[in-house]
N, C-alpha and C positions, 0 to 999 in steps of 0.2 A: 695507581694511576687510574683514574676512573675513565671507563669508555664512553665516547659520546653516544648519546642515544640515537639509533638511526632514524631518518625522516621517515614518514607515511611513504613518501615517494620510493624510497631506497628500498622498504620492505614490499612494496607492491611489485616492484620491476624483479626481485629476488623470486617473488610467488610464482609473476608470470613465465620466466625462463624457467623454473622448475616444472611448473605445470606443462608447459609445452615439450621440454624433454622428456617427463615421465611419459606422455600420451605418444609421442612419437617413438620411443622405445618401447612402449608396448605395442605398437601396430606392427613394428619390425619384426618380433619376436611372434606375432601371430603369425606372419606368413602372408601370402599372396591366396586371396579367395579362400576356400575351406577344405583344400584338399591333405591339408597336413594338420587337421584340427585334433586328430585323436593322436598325433605323436608325442605330446606334452606330458601326459601323465602315464599310469602303468598299463593304461588300456592299449589295445593294438588296433590298428586299421584293417578292415576288411573290405573285399569287393565282392560283386554278383556278376560273374563272368559268363555273360550271354548275351541274348537281345531283348528290346522293349519295342512295345507298340503304344500310339498315343490315340484315344478313342477308339475308333474302328479301323485305323490305318493298319498297313503293312508292316510287318517285323523286320526290326533293322539292327544289326548288331551293335551293342553296347560298349562304347571305348570312354578314355577319358576327355576325348575332344568333343564328346556329344553334347549338342545344345538342342534343347525341347523346345516345341513349338509353342509361343506365348497364348496361343487362343486353346490350347490343349486343357482339357479337364479332366481325363483319365489317362493314367499312364499304368501299363503293367509291365513288368520283368520278369522273365523266366531265365533260369541258368543254374549255376551252382556256385557256392561260396569259394573264393580263391584259396582258403584252407579250413582245416578242421575246426570246428567250436568244441570244446569238452564239455563234458556235462557239469562242471563246477564253473561256467562262467556263462555271462550273460550275453546276449545279442541287443546291442543299444544303437538307436538312431534318433536324430533330432526331427520332429514332425510340427509343422506350423499350419494350424487350419486345413489338416487334409484328413481324408478317411482313409484308415488303413486296414488290409488285409492280409497276412502271411500265410502262406500254405508251404507246408514241406511233404513232399511226396504226394501230392495230390490231397491232402488233410489239413483243414483249416485248422491251426496251431494258435493264431491270435487274430487280435481284430481291435479298433480303435475307432471309435466315433461314429460306428454302426448303430443303429435300432433308436433308443431314446435315450442315451445315455447325455445327452445336452440338449440346453434349450433350442426349439426351431425356430425362434424368434432372431438367435444369432445366426442359424444356420450353420454353424463350425464347431467343431469340438474342442477348439483352443490349440494352444501350444506347448508342448510336451516333450520330455524325452521317453521312447518307447524302450521299454525293460522287459525284454522276453527272456526268461531262464532257459538256457540249452540243456535238453535231455539227451544231449550227445548229436551233433550234427557232423556229417563228414562231406568231403567233396565231391562226393558220390551222389548226394541229397539232391531230389530237385526242388529248387526254390522257386516261388511264384509270389512277386511282391504287387499288390496292386495299390494305387493310389488315387484317392479320388478328391476332387475339389469342387467346393458350390460357388467358388468365388472366382471373379477375373484375375488374369494375369500371376496365375501360381506356377508358371513356369519354374520361377528361380525356386519356390519351394520344393519344387520336385527335385533340383540339382543339391539343395541343402540337406535334403534326406538321405539323398545316394553318399554325399561326400562327407557326411558325418558318420557315416555306418562304422561300428567298431563293437570289439569284443572286449569283455573284461568285467568290470563290476560298477554298479551304480556310483559307487562312493570314489570310485575312481574319477570321475566326472568331476567332482569336487577338487580333486588334485589338480587336474587340467585347469580348472578354471582359475584356482590361485597362479600354479607355475606361468600359465599363458596368458591371462589377462589380469591377474591380482593388481596390476601397477594401475590399471584403468578403474577396475572396479573400485579400489579403495578411494582413489582420488575422486569417482563419483560419489561415492557416499559422503566422502569428507565434503563437496560441496553442498550435497544436499543437506547435511547435518548444520552446516554454517547458514545456508539459505534458510532453513526453518528456524535457527535461533533468530537470526534476522528479522523475519516475519513476525515472531513472537513479540521480539522488542519493539517493533513497527506497530503492532496492535495495542501495547502495553503503552506506548507512546499516545496513540491516538486516545485511549480511553483516560489518559491524564490531559487531554486536548493540549498537547505541546504540537509547536509549529512543525510544519515538515512531515508531521505524520502520514497524510494520506499520500504522498509522494513515496515515503519509505515501504508503505503497504503494498502498493501497487507495483514498485520495483523489487520488494522482496517476493512478492507471490510470481511475477514473472522468472525471477532467480529459481524458485523451485520447480516450478513448471519445466523449465529448460533443462534443469540439473537432472529432474527425472528421465526427461526425454535424451538426453546422454546416456544415463544410465541404461537406459533401455535398448538404445541402440548400439552404444560400443559393446554390450555384453549381452546382446540378443540371444545367443544360443545358451547362456549360463543362466537368464533369468529365471527358466522353468526350475533351477536348484534353489532359487530363492523365493519364489512364488510357485508352491506345488500344484495349486488348481489351474488345469488348463483353461477352462472358461474364464476366470477371474483375471488370469494372467493378459488376456487377449484384450478383454473387455477394459481392464485398467490402461493398457498401452495406448488404445485406439483414443479414450478418453484423455489421455496426455496430450496425445499428438494433434487431437482437435481444439482443447484448450490453450494451447501455446500460443496460436495467433491471437486469441481474445487476452490473454494475460498480455501480450505484447502491445495490443492497441490500448489498452486499459494504461498501461505504464506511458506511453506516448500522450494520451490525454492528461495525464495527471501532472505532466511536465510542459503543457503547451500553454501559453499565454491568452489573454483576453482576445487577441486580434485573428486567432484563426480558431478558437477553441470550439466554438458552434458546429463549425466544419469537421472535424476532428471528432466530436461527438457524434455527430450525424454517421460518422464512417464507423464507430464503436457500437452504435444501435445496430446498424446494418450487419456487421460482422455476428454480435452476439446473437440476433433474432435469427441469422441464418444457421448459426450452429445448434441452438434452442430446437427450431424445428426439425434438423437432421437428427438430432438425439430422440427427439419425440417419434419423428418417422420408425426409428430403429427399433424402438422399445414397442413399436406395434409391429414391428416385423415386415413394414412397407418397403424400406431400402436396408443395405447393410452398408455400413460407415466404411468398410474398406473398399468397397466397390465404387464409393464416391469420392475417393481421393484425386482423380484425376479430373474432377469438376472442383472439388473444395479448395485443394491448394492453389491453383490458380487463381482463383478469385481471393482467397487469404493474402497471396503475394502481392495481387494488384490493390486491395484495399490498405495492406501494410506500406506499399510504396507510395501512395497516396498520401496517407497518415504521415509517412516521413518526409514526403515532399513538402507537406504544410509547416510541419514542427521545424524542418531545415529553414524556411522562409521566414518563420517566427523568431529562430536563435539569430540570425544574421540581420534580419532588419530591424528587429527590434531589441537586439543584443539581450537575447536571452540566455544569461550563462548556465542555466540550469539544463537548459533544452541542449546547448552546445555539448556539454558533457555526456549527455545521454548519446547523443548523435557519435562522439567520438566512442563511447563503450560499444556503440553497435558495428564499428569498423570492422573489427575481427571476424565476428560471426559472419558478416555479410561477405567479405571477401573469401574467407573459407568455404562458406557455402556455394558460392560461385563455380571456387574450383571443385569442389565435390559433384556438382552438376555436370562440369566439365569431363573431370575423371570418370565418372559413371557412365556418360554418353562414348566417351572416346577411348578411355585406358583403361579403367576399373582393375587398378593393381591391389586397391585395399579394401578391407570390408565396406559396405555400403555405411553412409554418413560417417565416416571415420574423420575427413576433413572438418566437416561440420562440428564435429565433438571437439577438435582442437580449437577452431574459433569462437564457439560456446562459452569453452572452459576459459579463456581469456576474457571474452566480455563480461561472464558472470564474476571472475575475480576482479574487475573493476568495478561491476557494478554493487557487489557486497562490500568493497571497501566505501564505496559512496554511499550506500545504505547507514553505514556506521558512523560516516561522516556527520550523513543527516541526522542521525538520533543524537550524535554527539552537540551538534548545533541546535538542534532542539532543546537540550538539556541545557546550555550555555543561554540558550533565549530565555528558558524558564527561572534561571537565574536571576537576569536581567529583571524579569517580570518581577520575582520577589523583591527585588531590591527596588524595584519604583515601586511596587506597594507600600514598602517599608517607607520609604521617603514619602509617598501620599499620605500615610498613617502620620508621619512627624510632621507634615504639612497640616492636617487636619488639628493636631495638638497645638499647632502653632496658631491656627486659626482662634480655636477655643481659648486659648490663652491670651490673644489679643483682644478677645470681647471680654474678658473679665480682667480687667485692669485695676489694679489695687486701688485707685481712687473712686474707681465707681462702686466697688464693693464697701470703700469705708463710707462714701456717703450715702450708699442705700441701707447700709445697717444704721447710720446716724438718723436717718429720716424714720426709721423703723422705731429707734428709741424714742424719739420725740412723740412720735405718734402713741406709743404705749402709755403715756400720760395725758396727752389731749383727747386721743379718741382710742381707747382700746380694739375697739371691733376693726376700724380701719387698720390698725396694726395688724392685729391678726390676719387680715385680707392680704396685707401687705407682704407678710411673711410666707404666706401662702404660693403669692405670686414670684416671689425671691426663690422659693425653693423650685417652684417649676420651672424657672427660667436656669436655674443651675442644673438641675436634671436634663433641660434640654440640651446643655452644652456638653455635659457628659455624657448623654446618650449618642450625641453625634460621632464619637470616637469608636462606636460599634456598628456604624453604618456604612456600607461600602459601595450602595446603590441609592439612585434616585429615590427620593420618598414623595408622597402626595404632595400639592402646594397647601392643601388644608392643614397639614401638619407643621409645616415650615411657618405658615401664618399664624397658628397658634402660638408658635415658639416667639414670634414677634410681638404679639398681644401681650405675652408675658412681661417682654422685656421694656415693652412700651407703658405698661402700667406701672412699672418702677420709677419709669423716667418721667411720668405724670404725675406719680406721687411725689418725686422731688421739686419739679418745676411748676407745679398747677396749672394755673390758665394761661403762663406763658408758651406752654407748649400744647399745639391744636393737632389732632390726628384725624385725618378723615379717610375714610374707607371707601372705596367703590369696586368692589368686587363683584364682577360679572360673570366670571368663569373661575372654578376651582378643580375641574376633572382632569389634572394633569400633573405630571411627573418634574422634579427638578433637583438639584443636587443638595444634599444637606448643608444648613449654614450658608445660603447663597442670598436668601433676601435679607438676613437678619443684619450682616454686618453693613449693607447699603444703608438700610434704615439707622441702624446706629450712626454711620458718616453724615447723614442728613441732619440726626438730631443733634450730634455734639460738635461736627464741623460746619453745621449750616445755620440752623434757626437759634440755637443757644449762643452764638456769638454774637446776636443784636440783644440790646439790652431790654426791647421790647417783647424777645422771643418771636417766635413764628409758628408755621402750621406746614404739616407734612402729608403729601397725598398719595397715598398706596393704591394703585389701580391694576385691574386685570382686563384686557379683553382677547377676543379671538380674531382671528383673521383665516382666511381660505388656507394658509400653508402654516401658520405660525401661532404660538400663544404668545402674548405680550404681558411683561409686567413693567409698569411706570412707578417709580418712586421721585416726587418733585417736591422741592422744598423751595422757600422764599427768603432763605439766609443769605449769608455773604457769598456765597459760592464756595468752591475749591478746585485746587488742581493736583491731580494725581501725584506729582511730585513734591509738594508743599510738606507734607510728613511722610517719613520713611514707612511706618506703622500703616499708614492708609494705602500706600501706594503697593505693600506686599500684601495686603488684605483684598485688594481688589484684582491683583494680579493672580493670585490664588482662585479667586472666584470666578477669572477669566479661564484659566486652566482647565478647573473642573468643569465649567458649562461646556466647554468644547470638547473635551474628553469623554464626557458621561454622557451627553445628550446633544452633542453638535451644536451647541446653543452658542449665542455670543452676547458681548457687555458693551453697549453705547452708553457714553457719557456727554453731555451739552450743560456748559456753563451759559448761563443767560447774560445779556447783557445790562439789564437791569437789575442782575441781583439773583441769586437764587442758582438751583442744579436741577436737573432731568437725570434720571439714570434708566436705561433701558434694560430690561433683560429680554432677549429672545431666544424663545424655545421651537423649533421645528416639530411640526408633527410627523410622527413615525407610522 
């Protein structure tokens, strides 16, 4: 018994529940804040029992409930470790954008970020795990730990440094990372992998000029940036284990954070309809310009991006809200289904981000941006599936396009065959045979015209783009030369060519001229005249084919009808032109080909 293939919606729902369950489980085993961060691995937590001083303030007893001043830039802790650190163990603690100095019994034994070890443009030594190999530290040893920050609002960094202090080995940190945050880490890496694959597929689709490829690229780029942001936030303490260069890690993290709003707005722009596209595009220009200016100022050391977040993020949120409002208007006012899906996919990340802000301000039970990570993961899952859907839709569109091209090719074959009727070939060859006896020179000329006419019809099979009018006129002249050879003075051809420098689809004029000859003037016993005229107006080029024959209707003969409809279709699809037919009361027909100027 064969199982029924699950629908895309079913797979999507399973993935969403799985992702949420994994992240929630990873969060609960993480614990609250950072006080138990060292319990998961072989490493053991350690504390400093003593007092601390912020800047030049008084000495205060250090406890588990201590909260540091947000305006402080220096923290000094003096005291003793809560237990001995044997010689074969390391002292480990997490440091984010802080200068560190460690003294034992009045002797500086370790420092980080002091001197010229990092770029002064960044004014930060970066983010890393301090690993100091113990030479035997007892509980009687006097410890002095000095932390200094050159940026604003670094009090949370002081808390993280003290909370993550532990003893053991550097390899024990990797054990912690796997046991404590492995689920979230692997899920984030999976999201990044899928997002990168989706981005590459979207780029390939764009290079192949597939439809929806620009939307796919914008959505995939936002997915990659959001996945990287989730990785750096949910695995904040363990990122130095993956990227060991402290400064590079700090730079990458701030770049990711600042590019996320730009990627989000570009994504919205790609889904916006014409009604509000100019406004959303202006918002994008403002956001991208602001980000670029801030990056340049950071490169010259004029500002520090970390210090500008209180300005940048409110502006980013405001611009994102404006763009979201306009795309919402476009989605529901003009029934933009693509925009509706984008809005639907953004609901999880929006709701969970608001909950994260509320949690951070009032509750703070989980690591920072945890709820944002859940919402972003759900949003990314939705968007990745949408990217795959867009790429599949583009592939289907390309298949349809190939089918249409094949149909067009077949129709062009039909047009060519409709021009080469057996009786025409038979009559032309008989005329040439007769001329071979009467006038070999003219017969030689007739063979040349016949071969050129046949070559023109065959060449038309390989031409898929409009050709110069002069080339189409040359093909018509070869055809009329053969007809003139057959009918002699009964057929009069008048050329009034005033303009030739324009393009038209191949085999557009020749079928119309043939209709004028065969079904117009040659139906009269005395024959008649065919006028081919071109002229130029302010907005278009005009070709007129007029005959004084009996006139004809499009439905009179099936082959005529098919030929004219084919000409109409190719004029409309290839150069936005049109075909007009007018039967005169007194007899004769006028056919006009109108080609707009581009």
